[in-house]
N, C-alpha and C positions, 0 to 999 in steps of 0.2 A: 253724821246724823244717823240715828237709828231708825229702823222701821217702826218701832213701837212708839205709841203716844199715850197720853192720859186717857184718850177716848177709845183706845184699842187694846183688847186683851191680848197679850203676847202669844197665848196659846192658840189663838185662831190664825196666827201667821205661820204656823208650822208647815202648812202645805205650800207656802210661798218662799221657803228657805232654800235658796240656791246660791251657788257661786256665780256671780254675774260679771260679764265683760261688756261694758257700755262703749259703743263705737259711734264715731261720726266721721264722715269723709267729705271733703270738698273736691269737686270734680270738674273736668274741662267740658263736660257735656252730660247728657242724660242716657247715653247708650253704653252699657258696660262693655260690650264686646268691641267697641270702637274707641271710646273716650278713656281718659286716664285719671287716676287719683292724684290730686295736687297737694293735699294735706290730710293727715289722719291723726286721730286722737283716740286713745283707749283708756278708760278708767275702770278699775276692777273694784267690786264690792263683795263683801262676805255675806253669808246667809242672814246676818243681823242688819244688813244695810250699811255697815260702816265701810269707808273706803280703805282698800288695801294696796292700791297701786295706781300709777298714772304715767302715761307716756304720750308724747305728741311730737310731730315733726312736719316740716314742709317737705315736699318731694319735687324733684326735677323730672317732669314727665317726658321730656324730649320732644314736646310738641307744643302747639299753640295752647295757651291756658284757657281759651274759651271766654265765657261771659265774665270779664273782669269786674263789670259794674255790679255783679251779684256777690262774688266772693272776695274781690279786692286783691287777688293774687296775680300780679303781673309777671311776665317772663323775667324781668330784671330781679324781682324779689325772689323768684324760685331758682335763679341761677346760682349754682354752687351747693344747692341742697342735695341730699343723697337721692339716688334712684330707689325705687321701691324694693328691688331685690336686695339692696344693701341693709334694709331694716326689716325684711320679711320675717326672718327667724325670730327677731325680738318681739314683733307683733304676734307671731304664732305662739310664742311662749305665754303671752298674756291671755290669748284666747283658749288655749288648751284646757280641756276639762271644765269649761265654763259655758253658761248660756249666753250667746251673743244677744245684746239688746240694742235696738236703735229705733228712732222714730221714722216709720216707713222702712222697716228692717230689710225687706227684700232688696231695696235699692242699695243699701250699704253692703249687704251680704253678696249680691251679684258683683259689685265692683271689686270687693276683696277677692272673690273667687277667681275672677279673671286676672287680677294682679298676681295672685299666688300661682296661677297657671303659667303666666308669662315668666315667672321666676323659677318654674319647674318644681314647685313645692306643693305640698298638700295643705289645704285650708283646714285647720284642726277645729272645726265647728260641727257639732252633732245636732244642736238645737238652737233655735233663735226665738226671741220674743219681740213683738212689735208693740211699742207703747201706744201707737196710733190705734191698732186693733184692740188693745186692752182697754183703751178709753172709749172706743165705740161700744164695748160691752158695759163699761161703767156708766156711760152716758151722762157726763157731768153737765150742769146747766151753763154751757158756754155757747157763744155764737158759732164757733168752729173748733176744730181740734188741732190747730197748728201748735207747734212746740211753744212758741211765745205766749199764745193764748192760754194754754194749759199751765205754763209757768206762772202767769199772773193769777190764774184761778187758785192754784195750789200754794201761792205765796213763795215761789222760788225766784230769787233775784236773777236777772239776765243782764249781762254786761255788754256783750257784743254778739249780735246775731251773725250767723254764717262764719263764725270762727270755730274751727273744729273743737278745740279744747274747751272753750267756754260753752259751746252747745252740748258737749258731753257732760260737763259739770251740771248744767241745767237739766239735762236728761236724767242724771242721777236723782235730783230732787223730785222730778216728775214721776220717776219710777217708784220711789219710796211712797209718795202720796197716793199713786194709783194702786199700789199693792194694798195699802191700808183700806182704800175704798172697796177694792175687790173682796177683801176679807170681810168687811161689814156686810156685803151683799152675798157672801158665800159663792163667789163666781170662780169657775175654773179658769186657769190661765191659758190663753191661746198660743201654746207652744207649738212650733212647727219643726218637724224633723228635717234635718239637712243632710241628704246623702252626699257622699264624696263628690267633689267637683274638681277633676283633674284633667279635663279636656283641654289640651293645648291648642286646639283649633279655634282660638278666640278671634281670629281675624273675621271681619264682617263678610257675609256672603253678598255678592252683588245683588241688589234688589231687583226683582222682576218689574219691568216697566209696564204699568197698566195701559191697556189699549185706550186710545183717546176717542174712539168712535162707538156708537151704539150698535148693537147686533141687529143687522137688517133681516135676519132669518136664514133659511137654508139655501144652499147652492142649488140652483135649478138645472135640469138637464140642458146642456148646450149654453147655459148662461155664464156670466162672468163672476169672478170673485169681487166682493164689495168690502171696502174698509169696515172693520168692526165685526166681520164674520168670525165665529168661533170655530177654529180648526184644530183637530187633534191628529197626531201622527203615531202609528204603531208599526212595529216590526223593523226589519233591516232596511236601510236606505242607501242608495248609491252615493248621494251627496252626504257629507258629514252631517249628522243630526243637528249639531250645534249651529253649523252654517245655515242649514235649511231653516231652522227656527229664527235665527237672527234676520235672515233675508225676508222671511214672511212678516215678522214683526215690524221691520223697517217699512214694509209696504202698507202697514196699517191694519194687518190682521191680528186677531186676538188668539194667540197660540196657547191652547189649554192642554192640561195633562190628563184629562179624563173626558168621557163621553156622556152626555145627558140628552134629554129631549130638546135642549136649546142649542146643541152643537150643529153648526152649519154644514160641516163635511168632515169625513175621516180620510186621511191619506195613508194608504198601505199598498205595498207591492205584493202582498200575499193575503188576500181577504179570506182565503180558506184555512189560514193557519189557526184560527180559533182563539185568538187572543181575547182577553176580557173586553178590550175596547171594541174589537170587531163584533163580538157577540152582542154587546150593548147597542152598537150602531144598527145591527140587524133588528134587534127588538124594538128600537125607537124609530126605525125607518130613516136613519140618517144617511145621506148620500155618501157613497164610498168612491174615491178616485185613486189612481195610482200616482206615483211620484212624478212620472213624465208629464202627465196631464196637469198636475199641480204646478209644475215649473212653467209650463206654457201659460197657464192662467195667471201666474205671478207677473208675467210681462204686461198685463193690462188689468190691473186692479182698479175698479171704479171708485170714485169718491164716495165716502160715507157721511153720515150725520154726526158731527162732534157731540160729545156729551154736553158741552157748554151750550149748545144750540138746541138741546132737547126741548120738547114741548113742556110747558108747565104742567104741574100735577093735575090741575083742573081741566086741562085739555084732553081730548079723547086720544087714547093710545091704542093702536091696532091690537086686537086680541090674538094671542098666540094659539088659540084653539082650546077646546074643552080639556085636552090632556094637560094643559099648562096652568089651569086655574089653581091659584095658590090656596093653601090653608085647609079647606074642609073638603073631604072626599064626598062622593055622592052618597048621601045618607040612606040607610036602610033600617027597617024595623024600628025599635024603640029609640035608636039614636037619631032618627030623622028629625024629630022635633028639636032636640038639643042643637044639632048641627045647623038647622035652618035658622034657629034663633040667633046663633053666633054670627052667621052671615048677615042677617037682616040688621042686627045691632051694629055690626061693623060698618055697613053701608050708611046707616042712619047717622052714625057718628063721624062720617067722612074719614074712614079708616081703611087701610089695606089690611086684610087678614094676614097674619104673619107667617103661618106655617106653610111648608111646601105641600104639593099634592102628594097624598099618601094612599096606600091601600085602604079600602073601606073598613077592614077589620082593625086597622091600626089606631084610628083616632078615637079619642074620647074628649068631650068638651063639657064645660060647665055652662049652664044657662047664662046669658049675658046679664050684666048688672043692671039695676034700674037706671032709667034715663035721668036720674037726679044728679049725676056727676057734673064736672065742669064742662062748659061748652067746648067742643072740639077746637084744638089749635089755639086756645087762649090760656093764659096763665090763670089758674083758679084764684078766686078771691080768698080772703081770709076765711078759715073754717068757721062755720056757723052752726049753732046747735048747743044743747045743754052740755055736751062733752067737749066743746071747743077748748083746745089747749090741754086736754087730758090724754094720758097714755094708759090704756087699760089692758091688763094681763088677764087672760082667760085660762082657768085651770079646770081639768077634768072634762067630763062629757063625752059622748060619742063624737066621732069625727064630724058628722053632719051637724050636731048640736053646737060644737065648737066653731065650725064655719059660720053658722047662722049668728052666733053671738058676736064674732069678730066683724061680720058684715054689718050688724046692727050698730056696733060701736062707731064704724065709719059713717053710717047714715046719720048718726047723732052728732057728727062733727069731730069725733075723737080719733086717735090713732090706736091701732091694735098692736100690742106688744106680743112677742113670742118668747122673750126671756126676761127675767127679773133684772132690772137696772135701776140706777138712781133716778131715771126719768119716769118710772112708773108711778102713777098717781092713784090708781084704783085697781082692785082685783075682784074679778067675778069668779065665784066658785060654782061650777056645775056639778052634776051627780058624779061622785067618785073623786072630785077634786080635793076633798078634805084629807086624802091620803098622799097628796103631792108633797114631795120632800122639801119643797120651798116654802110651804105654808108656815112652819115655825119661824123661819127667818122673816117672812112677811109680817107676822104678828109682832115680832121683836122690833121691826122698823115702824110699827104703828100705822101701817098703810090701811086705808079704808077697805073692808072686805064686804062684798055684796053677794046676794044670790041672783039667780037668773031673772027673777021678777023685776029687779032694779033696772034692767035694760028697757023695760016697757016705758017708764017715765022717770028717768033718773033724777034724783035730787042730789046736788053736789054742794060742797062748801069749799071756800077758798083755802088752799093749803100752801105752805111754803114751797113745796115741790113744784106746784103748778105756777105760782107767781114768780118764782125765782128765775125760771127759764125765759130768756129775753127774746129768742126767736124760735120758730118751729117750722119744719119743712111742711109744705102742703101735702095733704093726704089725698092720694089718688085712689079711686075705686078701680076695680078690674075694668080695663078698657079706657081708663082716663088718660087724657092727652094734655101736655103742657108745652108751650113754646120755650125753647132755651133762650135765656136773655142775651141781649147784645152786649158786646164788650167795647166800650168807648165809641159806640155808634158805628162800629165797623162790621161786627159779626159776632157769633157766639164765642164764649170762652174757648180757647183752643183745646185744652185737655179736659175731657168730660169723663166722669167715672160713674159706674153703676156697681154698687156693692151689694152682694146677696149674702144673707146669713140665715141660719136655721137653729132649731132648738139645740142647746149646748149638750144635752144628754143623748143626742143622736149617735147611734153606734155605727151605722153604715156609711160608706164613702159616697160623697156627692161631688160631682165635677161640674164646675161652671165653664161654659164654652161660649164662643162668639163666632158669628159668620158675617163676613163682609159681602154684601149682595149687590148685584147690578139691577137694571130695570126689569129683568126677567126673573128676579128672586133667585139668582144663581150666583155662586162664587165665580170670580174671573179665573182663578186657578186654585188648586187644592190648598196652597199656603195661606189662603184667606179664611181658612178654618183654624181658629185659635183655640187651643186646648192645653191640658197639662203637659203633654209630650212635645208641643210646639207652641210655647206661650207668647209668641210674637209673630205677627205677619210681616211680609216684606216691607221694608221701610220703617217698621216700628210704629205704624199708625194705630194699631190696636194691640194691646198687651193684656195678659192675664197675670194678676198678682195674687199670690197665695198668702193671705194675711193670718190665717189660723185654721184649725181643723174644722171649724163650722162657719167659715167666712172666706169669701173670695171676691175679688174686684176685677172688673173689666174696665180698662182705661182706653179712651178713644181720642185721638188728636184730630179734631174736626178740620183744622186748618190745613192739614197735609193729606187728608183723604183725597184720592184721585176723583175726577169728575164722574168716572164710571161707578163709583160707590154711591148707591142711592140709599142704602139702609145697613145698619149694623144690628143684627138680632142676637140677643143674649139669652142663653138657655141653661138649664140645669139637668143633669142626668144622674141617676142612681146607679152605682156600680154593684151589680149583684141582683139578688132576688127581691129585696124589699121594695115597697112602692111608697109614693109620697103620702098615701094614707097612713103609713106607719110613721113617717117623719113629721107630718103636720104641715103647718104653714111655713112659707119662706117669706122673709122680709127683705125688700130692696130699698136702698137709699141712693139717690143720685144727686150729684152736684159738680161744680167746676173744680175738680181736683179731689184727691182722697182725703185731705184734711180741711178743705174749705167747708163753709156752711152749706148744708144740703138744700137743694131746691125742692125736691119732691121725695115722697116715700110711699110705699104701698105694701100691704100684707096680702100675699097671694096663696090661696088654698086650691090645690088640685082636688079631685073628687076622692077616689079611693085607690084605684089600681094602677095609676100612671107611673111610669118609670122615667119619662122625660117631660120637661115642662118649659114652655117659652115664658120667660120672665119679663122681658122688656125689649123695646126696639127704639133705636135712635134713627130717624129718617129725615130726608130732605123734603121740604115743602117749599117749592120754588127756590127762593134764595135764603131761606131760613132752615133751621133744624128744629125738630120736635122729638119729644120723648113720650112713649106710650107704655103704660103698665099693661101687660098682656094677660098672664095667668092662665094659659091654655095648656092642658096636659094630654099626653099620649101614652098608650100602653106599651109601645115598642121601645127598643133600646136606642142608644145614641147613634149607632151605625145607620139605622133606617132614616133617622132625622138628617144625618149628614148627607146620605145619598140623595135625599129629596132636594137638597140644596145644591146638588151637582158635584159633591166631593166624592172622589174615587176612594172607597174604603175596602180594604182587603177582607175577605170572608174569614 
């Protein structure tokens, strides 16, 4: 089947003409560094979309095949199949010089990268394309973006789900249709560069065991150690460092790799050595003891309060003192009103302010949104207002004018778009917007175009675009909160995702990151800071997925988060000198899985000069979980934000 159709001018597809290698793998689990590929299929397409090759095989992984009820591949069925290294060169020949394509491409790419590493070979992939990310840009009128749903929408027959070869053939049809839609909308493809992956150290690292007890505070002079205390060690020790840490952890202490204001004690035999930890302990007033004293105290560690037995969120929690107040620093000058409004709005909405304590000069916040949003902790009702069910794209205007226009769209019950997609129903053109390069395409698509006055009292007519969409995610204002729905009456859906995207013409690099925090708004250890260089925390409960150059996803497994994890904060940071005022708004979408129907969405605008922005937080509320859209920006860089959450960051 060709890419061209009667409705598509072949000339507009020239920017989409690549050699493609479509891939699907079935696996024994979800962790590439640990689990194995059970079957693989590769279908190659030429620039015109015509199939040029096909290969598929079962594989003997030499281990338990995992969830047979999902893929149907039993150990008996796989017995006698080749090992991956026996077919790796043939697969590599099909991938060489082509763009790898998969639905949720990072998953397939990571599994292939580890299998090629085990075989001692190079994975010959320089770029990849995720059809899930591509369809998030296209935004077709479907309830979700699963491969089967998209196949039904695009009229692609599907014979057998979770069969690698059939899934790859279906993927070919979905890719062709998605490229035609992207061409109609003049969308750039979310191609992701794939640097060489030849690290042979694919064996899983032993995960750090989270401490089961709450932090009781600092060690007092002459007092005992208490389970849950955060203890750091620096310098040379007589006892082997690994043995010392294991013994302390077994006693119920939280052994951390950095020092913050929440550290209970620092163990060192040479406090005058001037290590970074010792200097930080001196600055923060953290008690310092030597190894001999620490070993004596380890003989009588007092019982602590388990995380499971912590007071509910509505109960009073002892204050850690003024220095530990999260979020907003002591406001001064013209920032005082803004900061005070943010704190008051957070308390009125039953919220915890998400940011760590920071220097006064570091923070900048927007005024809190009007109190007309959803009631805290409850799922918002269906959007109401004249723009209910509409998605409005704002072009042009100064940054404050564009922010005001998008805010007005949400107030009127609509969703504010930041990119042109098939879901856009209306376009508002502010001053200077008539020079936007997307306007000719908008005109060709016959989308309604309005001026700024339309937002005062919009009059809309039913359109096929608005009526065709069967479901829509709830639109959250800045600060809006929604309960995560229960799954079969037991708890929230296990794997929850927050996807952030920004304008596709953005030239600067933006990094999405996540912090797993305890009751003190601190990471338990540095590895609970998830970012591009460390895209997974211990145990794989929080992962960062790079879906495209202007889109990244944080995935959180709520079922396996330890009790100490009270909140996951998702933030974005600009790499370099530009600010979010240059980028414009960021859009977040959250739902139970990257391809499932979204529960909530929000369009977040920083003010002008911010270089980091808190996007969202997923936090415990007694026995349930909630999602909050934050949208709070800061002028400082990512390093300052990370240090505020207790991460040790090298200067």
